[in-house]
C-alpha distance (Angstrom), angle and dihedral (degrees) to the residues before:
residue distance angle dihedral
M1 . . .
R2 3.80 . .
N3 3.84 91.7 .
T4 3.81 90.0 51.2
I5 3.80 91.3 51.2
R6 3.78 90.3 46.6
A7 3.82 91.7 51.5
L8 3.81 91.5 50.4
F9 3.77 92.9 51.6
I10 3.77 93.5 45.9
A11 3.79 89.0 51.6
A12 3.82 90.0 50.2
I13 3.79 92.0 50.7
L14 3.79 92.3 47.1
V15 3.80 90.3 51.4
A16 3.81 90.5 48.6
G17 3.81 88.6 52.4
Q18 3.82 88.7 62.7
I19 3.79 92.9 67.0
N20 3.78 114.7 127.7
A21 3.81 110.4 -80.2
A22 3.82 89.6 -135.3
T23 3.81 90.8 63.1
P24 3.82 107.6 103.2
K25 3.77 114.4 -136.0
Q26 3.78 112.7 -120.5
D27 3.78 118.2 -117.3
V28 3.78 101.6 -142.5
G29 3.80 94.7 160.5
P30 3.81 131.4 -102.7
G31 3.77 115.2 -59.6
R32 3.82 94.9 26.6
A33 3.79 130.0 107.0
T34 3.80 110.1 -97.9
W35 3.84 104.3 170.0
F36 3.79 140.9 4.1
D37 3.79 140.7 -171.3
I38 3.80 125.8 -143.4
S39 3.80 120.2 -161.3
T40 3.78 122.4 -147.7
N41 3.79 142.0 174.2
S42 3.83 90.5 -138.3
L43 3.79 125.4 31.9
T44 3.79 90.3 -166.8
R45 3.82 94.8 55.5
A46 3.79 93.9 39.8
K47 3.81 92.8 49.8
A48 3.81 90.4 50.8
F49 3.85 92.2 47.7
Y50 3.82 98.6 45.2
G51 3.80 93.1 37.1
E52 3.78 91.5 57.3
L53 3.81 96.0 36.8
F54 3.81 98.2 49.0
D55 3.82 102.9 12.5
W56 3.78 89.3 -116.3
K57 3.79 121.8 165.1
F58 3.79 124.4 -149.5
T59 3.80 131.2 -138.9
S60 3.79 124.3 -163.3
L61 3.79 117.3 -114.0
Q62 3.77 116.0 -132.5
G63 3.78 113.9 -109.0
T64 3.81 100.1 17.1
D65 3.78 140.4 73.9
Y66 3.81 90.1 -170.8
A67 3.80 99.6 74.8
V68 3.79 142.2 34.8
E69 3.75 132.9 -166.3
I70 3.81 115.6 -112.4
V71 3.82 113.4 -132.2
A72 3.80 124.4 -166.5
D73 3.79 122.1 -179.1
G74 3.79 88.6 -10.4
K75 3.84 93.5 -55.3
P76 3.82 127.3 110.1
I77 3.80 109.3 -120.0
G78 3.79 106.5 165.3
T79 3.79 147.3 -39.9
L80 3.78 135.2 -85.6
R81 3.80 109.4 -150.4
V82 3.77 141.4 175.3
A83 3.80 111.2 -103.5
E84 3.77 120.7 -123.9
G85 3.81 97.8 -124.0
A86 3.80 128.5 -27.2
I87 3.80 120.8 -3.4
S88 3.78 112.5 -108.4
A89 3.76 135.9 178.5
F90 3.80 87.5 -92.8
N91 3.81 96.6 58.5
G92 3.73 103.2 107.2
V93 3.77 132.0 49.2
V94 3.78 131.2 -152.5
Y95 3.82 116.4 -151.7
I96 3.79 118.4 -146.9
Q97 3.79 118.5 -156.1
V98 3.80 115.3 -118.6
T99 3.79 131.9 -177.6
D100 3.83 98.0 -136.3
I101 3.78 115.1 23.1
L102 3.81 95.9 -167.6
A103 3.82 92.3 50.3
S104 3.81 89.7 46.8
C105 3.82 91.1 51.4
R106 3.83 90.5 50.1
K107 3.82 90.2 48.7
A108 3.80 92.2 48.8
K109 3.81 90.0 52.5
A110 3.80 91.3 47.7
L111 3.79 88.8 53.4
G112 3.79 92.8 53.2
G113 3.80 100.1 -92.1
T114 3.80 126.8 130.2
V115 3.77 123.6 -130.2
V116 3.81 106.2 -140.7
D117 3.81 114.5 -116.8
G118 3.80 112.3 -93.5
F119 3.82 93.9 30.7
P120 2.96 142.0 147.7
F121 3.79 102.9 41.1
D122 3.80 139.0 154.3
L123 3.77 119.9 -99.8
R124 3.78 111.9 -112.4
D125 3.81 93.1 -118.9
G126 3.81 93.2 59.0
G127 3.80 89.9 -114.7
G128 3.78 96.8 128.5
A129 3.79 140.0 -72.2
V130 3.78 136.3 -71.0
A131 3.79 135.9 -154.3
L132 3.77 133.6 -173.1
V133 3.78 120.5 -146.5
I134 3.79 131.1 -175.5
D135 3.79 108.8 -145.7
P136 3.82 121.0 -135.8
T137 3.83 90.5 -93.4
G138 3.82 92.8 53.3
H139 3.80 99.9 -101.8
P140 3.82 118.4 134.4
I141 3.78 123.1 -129.3
G142 3.77 128.2 178.4
M143 3.77 126.6 -142.5
Y144 3.80 126.4 -156.5
S145 3.78 129.6 -166.2
R146 3.78 121.7 -168.3
D147 3.81 87.1 -143.7
P148 3.80 121.5 73.3
L149 3.77 120.2 -123.1
P150 3.81 115.1 -77.7
P151 3.80 115.3 -101.7
A152 3.78 113.9 -87.0
P153 3.78 113.3 -105.2
S154 3.78 115.0 -101.0
K155 3.79 115.2 -101.4
I156 3.76 116.1 -116.8
K157 3.78 110.9 -120.7
């Protein structure tokens, strides 16, 4: 089950990394939600529901027919994506803005959380870095830093 959840979140993050490079990342301040993903079995039905409910608009993501960017008041706020398999309580991730993603990952681990393998990493558009953490109770939470990861130290030869 944990591997399935991990695969779903990695897929969501990878889709989010395909967002248009010209889209500025919002600075909502540390400790506040900055992005989210919603999983669905039907993009068509979900777009109709959320579009009417919240007056959201949707923008296609380059390279995929399985996800769209959610736009509210002209600003990108998340993604709506097709779930890989059945929808569960774990399909959907909220990303909280942090100042230092590496320090936040270390703190999460010190507090009993688990940083999911392959995280943190830089977004492809250069707009920052993301991490995915499983809290001590098993719930996933994403973290987003407006700054990319620092360069890796050079190896001594």
